[in-house]
C-alpha positions in Angstrom: -185.1 49.0 164.3 -185.7 52.5 162.8 -189.0 54.4 163.1 -189.3 54.4 159.3 -188.8 50.7 159.1 -191.4 50.1 161.8 -193.8 52.3 160.0 -193.3 50.3 156.7 -193.6 47.0 158.5 -196.9 48.0 160.1 -198.1 49.5 156.8 -197.7 46.1 155.1 -200.7 45.1 157.2 -202.6 48.2 156.0 -202.5 50.4 159.1 -199.7 52.9 159.0 -198.9 56.2 157.4 -196.2 57.9 155.5 -195.4 60.5 158.2 -191.9 62.0 158.3 -191.0 60.7 154.9 -189.5 63.4 152.7 -189.4 63.3 148.9 -188.0 65.4 146.1 -189.6 66.7 143.0 -188.9 68.8 139.9 -190.8 72.1 139.6 -190.8 73.9 136.3 -190.1 77.6 136.9 -189.4 78.9 133.3 -191.1 77.9 130.1 -188.7 76.1 127.7 -186.9 78.4 125.2 -185.5 76.1 122.6 -183.9 73.0 124.2 -184.9 72.4 127.9 -182.2 73.4 130.4 -181.5 72.5 134.1 -182.1 76.2 134.9 -185.7 75.9 133.9 -186.3 73.7 137.0 -185.9 73.7 140.7 -185.6 70.5 142.7 -187.8 70.9 145.7 -187.9 68.8 148.9 -191.3 68.0 150.3 -192.6 66.3 153.4 -195.3 63.8 152.6 -198.6 63.7 154.6 -199.8 60.8 156.6 -201.8 58.2 154.7 -205.6 58.4 154.9 -207.8 55.4 154.4 -207.6 54.2 150.8 -204.3 55.9 150.1 -200.9 54.4 149.2 -197.3 55.7 149.4 -195.2 54.8 146.3 -191.5 55.2 145.8 -190.3 55.8 142.2 -188.2 53.1 140.5 -188.2 54.4 136.9 -189.4 57.8 135.6 -190.2 58.3 131.9 -189.0 61.0 129.6 -191.2 61.5 126.5 -191.5 64.0 123.6 -195.0 65.1 124.7 -193.6 66.7 127.8 -191.7 69.3 125.8 -194.9 70.3 124.0 -197.4 70.2 126.9 -195.7 72.4 129.6 -196.6 75.6 127.8 -200.2 74.9 128.9 -199.4 75.0 132.7 -199.3 78.1 134.9 -195.8 78.4 136.5 -194.4 77.3 138.8 -195.8 73.8 138.3 -194.8 70.3 139.0 -193.2 68.5 136.1 -195.5 66.0 134.4 -194.7 62.4 133.5 -195.2 58.8 134.1 -193.3 56.5 136.4 -193.1 53.0 137.7 -193.1 53.0 141.4 -193.1 50.4 144.3 -195.8 50.6 147.0 -193.9 51.0 150.3 -196.9 51.9 152.5 -200.6 51.2 152.1 -204.0 51.8 153.6 -205.7 50.2 150.6 -206.2 46.4 150.6 -206.3 46.3 146.7 -202.8 47.9 146.6 -200.5 45.9 148.9 -197.0 46.8 149.9 -194.4 45.4 147.4 -196.5 45.7 144.3 -195.3 47.8 141.3 -197.6 50.3 139.8 -197.5 52.7 136.8 -199.0 56.2 137.3 -198.9 59.8 136.2 -196.9 60.9 139.2 -194.5 63.3 137.5 -190.8 63.8 138.2 -190.9 63.0 141.9 -189.3 60.4 144.2 -192.4 59.7 146.4 -196.1 60.0 145.9 -199.1 59.7 148.2 -202.3 59.0 146.3 -205.7 57.4 146.3 -205.8 54.9 143.4 -209.5 55.4 143.1 -209.1 59.1 142.3 -208.8 60.3 138.7 -205.1 60.9 137.6 -204.3 64.5 138.3 -202.2 64.9 135.2 -204.4 62.9 132.9 -201.9 61.0 130.8 -201.7 57.6 132.5 -204.3 55.7 134.6 -202.9 54.1 137.7 -202.4 50.4 137.1 -200.8 47.5 139.0 -198.2 46.0 136.7 -198.9 42.4 135.6 -196.3 39.6 136.2 -193.6 40.4 133.6 -191.5 37.3 134.2 -187.9 38.0 133.3 -188.7 41.3 131.8 -187.9 44.6 133.7 -190.7 46.6 135.4 -189.6 49.6 133.4 -191.7 48.1 130.5 -194.6 49.7 132.4 -193.4 53.0 130.9 -192.8 51.6 127.4 -194.2 48.5 125.7 -196.7 47.9 128.5 -197.5 51.5 129.2 -198.4 54.7 127.5 -196.2 54.3 124.4 -197.4 50.7 124.0 -201.1 51.8 124.1 -200.4 54.8 121.9 -199.0 52.3 119.3 -201.8 49.8 119.8 -204.8 52.1 119.6 -203.3 54.7 117.3 -202.5 52.1 114.6 -205.5 49.8 115.0 -208.2 52.4 115.6 -207.1 55.3 113.4 -204.9 53.7 110.6 -207.0 50.5 110.6 -204.4 48.6 108.5 -205.3 45.5 106.6 -203.0 42.6 105.8 -201.0 43.3 102.7 -201.1 47.1 103.1 -198.0 49.3 103.4 -197.4 51.3 106.6 -194.8 54.1 106.8 -193.5 55.3 110.2 -191.4 58.3 111.1 -189.5 58.4 114.3 -189.5 54.7 113.7 -186.7 53.7 116.2 -188.4 55.5 119.2 -190.6 53.9 121.8 -193.8 54.3 119.8 -192.5 54.0 116.2 -190.6 50.7 116.9 -193.7 49.3 118.5 -196.1 50.4 115.7 -193.9 48.7 113.1 -193.9 45.4 115.0 -197.7 45.5 115.3 -197.9 46.2 111.6 -195.9 43.1 110.9 -198.0 41.0 113.2 -201.1 42.2 111.3 -199.4 41.2 108.0 -198.4 44.5 106.6 -195.4 45.8 104.7 -193.6 48.2 107.0 -191.1 50.9 106.2 -189.5 53.2 108.8 -187.5 56.4 108.9 -184.9 57.0 111.6 -181.9 59.3 112.3 -178.9 56.9 112.1 -177.8 53.9 110.1 -177.5 52.0 113.4 -181.1 52.6 114.2 -182.1 51.6 110.6 -180.2 48.3 111.0 -182.0 47.7 114.3 -185.4 48.1 112.6 -184.7 45.7 109.8 -182.4 43.2 111.4 -184.0 43.0 114.8 -187.6 44.1 114.5 -188.4 42.8 111.0 -189.2 46.1 109.2 -189.2 45.5 105.5 -187.1 48.7 104.9 -185.7 51.4 107.0 -184.1 54.7 105.8 -181.9 57.3 107.4 -183.9 60.4 106.7 -180.8 62.6 107.3 -178.8 61.0 104.4 -181.5 59.5 102.1 -183.5 61.1 99.4 -186.9 60.5 101.0 -188.8 60.4 97.7 -186.4 57.8 96.3 -186.6 55.9 99.6 -190.4 55.8 99.3 -190.2 54.5 95.7 -187.9 51.7 96.8 -189.6 50.9 100.1 -193.2 51.4 99.1 -193.4 50.6 95.4 -197.2 50.2 95.7 -197.3 53.5 97.7 -198.3 54.0 101.3 -201.7 53.0 102.8 -201.1 54.0 106.4 -198.8 56.7 107.7 -198.0 56.9 111.5 -196.6 60.4 111.9 -194.4 61.0 115.0 -192.3 63.9 113.7 -194.1 66.3 111.4 -192.1 68.6 109.1 -191.2 68.2 105.5 -190.9 64.5 105.6 -194.6 64.2 106.5 -195.5 66.3 103.4 -193.4 64.0 101.2 -194.8 60.8 102.6 -198.4 62.0 102.3 -197.8 62.9 98.6 -196.8 59.2 98.1 -200.0 57.7 99.6 -202.7 55.7 98.0 -206.2 56.9 97.5 -208.2 56.8 100.8 -204.9 56.4 102.8 -205.1 56.9 106.6 -202.8 59.1 108.6 -202.4 58.9 112.4 -200.8 62.1 113.7 -199.1 61.2 117.0 -196.6 64.0 117.4 -194.3 66.5 115.8 -191.0 66.1 117.6 -189.1 67.6 114.7 -190.3 71.1 115.7 -190.7 70.9 119.5 -187.5 72.7 120.3 -187.8 75.2 117.4 -188.4 78.8 118.4 -190.6 79.4 115.4 -192.7 77.0 113.4 -191.0 75.5 110.3 -192.4 76.1 106.8 -193.2 72.9 104.9 -194.8 72.0 101.6 -198.5 72.4 101.7 -200.5 69.3 102.7 -203.9 70.1 101.4 -203.5 69.0 97.8 -202.5 65.5 98.9 -205.3 65.3 101.4 -207.9 66.5 99.0 -207.0 64.7 95.7 -206.0 61.5 97.4 -209.0 61.8 99.8 -206.8 61.0 102.8 -208.1 60.6 106.3 -205.9 62.6 108.7 -206.5 62.3 112.4 -204.6 63.5 115.4 -205.0 61.7 118.7 -204.2 61.6 122.4 -204.0 58.1 123.9 -206.1 59.1 126.9 -209.1 58.7 124.5 -208.9 55.0 125.3 -208.6 55.2 129.1 -211.7 53.0 129.4 -209.8 50.3 127.3 -206.4 50.7 128.9 -206.1 47.1 130.1 -207.1 45.8 126.7 -204.0 47.4 125.2 -201.7 46.3 128.0 -203.0 42.7 127.8 -202.7 42.6 124.0 -199.1 43.8 124.1 -198.2 41.5 127.0 -199.6 38.5 125.1 -197.5 39.4 122.0 -194.4 40.0 124.2 -194.7 36.6 125.9 -195.3 34.9 122.5 -192.0 36.4 121.3 -193.7 38.6 118.7 -192.6 41.9 120.3 -189.0 43.0 121.0 -187.9 46.2 122.8 -184.8 48.3 123.5 -184.4 50.7 126.4 -182.0 53.6 126.9 -181.6 53.8 130.7 -180.2 57.0 132.3 -179.3 56.8 136.0 -180.0 59.1 138.9 -182.9 61.4 139.8 -180.5 64.4 139.5 -180.0 63.5 135.8 -183.7 63.9 134.7 -183.0 66.9 132.6 -180.0 65.4 130.8 -182.1 62.3 130.0 -185.0 64.5 128.7 -182.6 66.5 126.5 -180.9 63.3 125.3 -184.2 61.8 124.3 -185.2 64.9 122.4 -181.9 64.7 120.6 -182.6 61.1 119.6 -180.0 59.4 121.8 -182.3 56.6 122.5 -183.3 53.5 120.5 -186.6 52.4 121.9 -187.8 53.8 125.2 -185.9 56.3 127.3 -186.2 55.9 131.1 -184.4 57.1 134.2 -183.6 54.7 137.0 -184.2 56.9 140.0 -181.6 55.3 142.3 -178.3 55.4 140.4 
């Protein structure tokens, strides 16, 4: 029996450490200039410390790639560990509340192994450490999507900021992504009319035929103003904005009086070297008396389980569907990141660490 196996067997009783285990992580060494590149990173090997009382050792199963990563890294001093969420399996533990074999979701970044104390605040701030609930036949990767940060972004962003009422019309950009596709389904559960904008005809078909959107339009080939007249004949009450850019200006000009706008992101410009020029927003905001509010999902850290439980209930009731784009291999993290930014994914993009 190997020394590592002995350690892990002992650790299942809560006594051992993670000594001699080596992991790998991505370190950002250059700020992104346009599209992210492999040369912006170094993959570094690290030896993990022995576990202290209260700590666990987790091995990554799935790592998330999300649009916010592209925008946030400019705020870190280089070199810095790459941020991000992951679903990991506890392989050693000195914490009775976190036994070996459980799957957890946490803000561990792009790394293969993590030693942490679950009681400590998340270092990177985007995702509280949680033990995944029993998902039945569903994959644990949902802890990064529908039952993770995108799911809670959708749940709280729509319900707390847009505050839709049954019968109202919701418009969503980036509608086939992890957040947009979820927002639309919650809107239908509430009893709203839902229209979405996505980048391919295939994605639009998925939104209407699989997820129940009332209308979906390819923003690359459609006249957005004409699409809004068709899809939202009574105009738009709630706009969930994932992309920014000119399409946001157009949608906001087609909103009803006292409409609500939840600004979740601006993926349309994340890779641009200079900010785009778009039609001015203030006339629509002022004359329609719109409420426009940006948000970060960590505003609701104290209600995190509420969002997970609501989404899990809807999932198990068959009211929520999901798609995942799975990339394979830790060495392919950057390719997955770039592919997600280019819109290769329908639904959530994740990387299965062991290919």
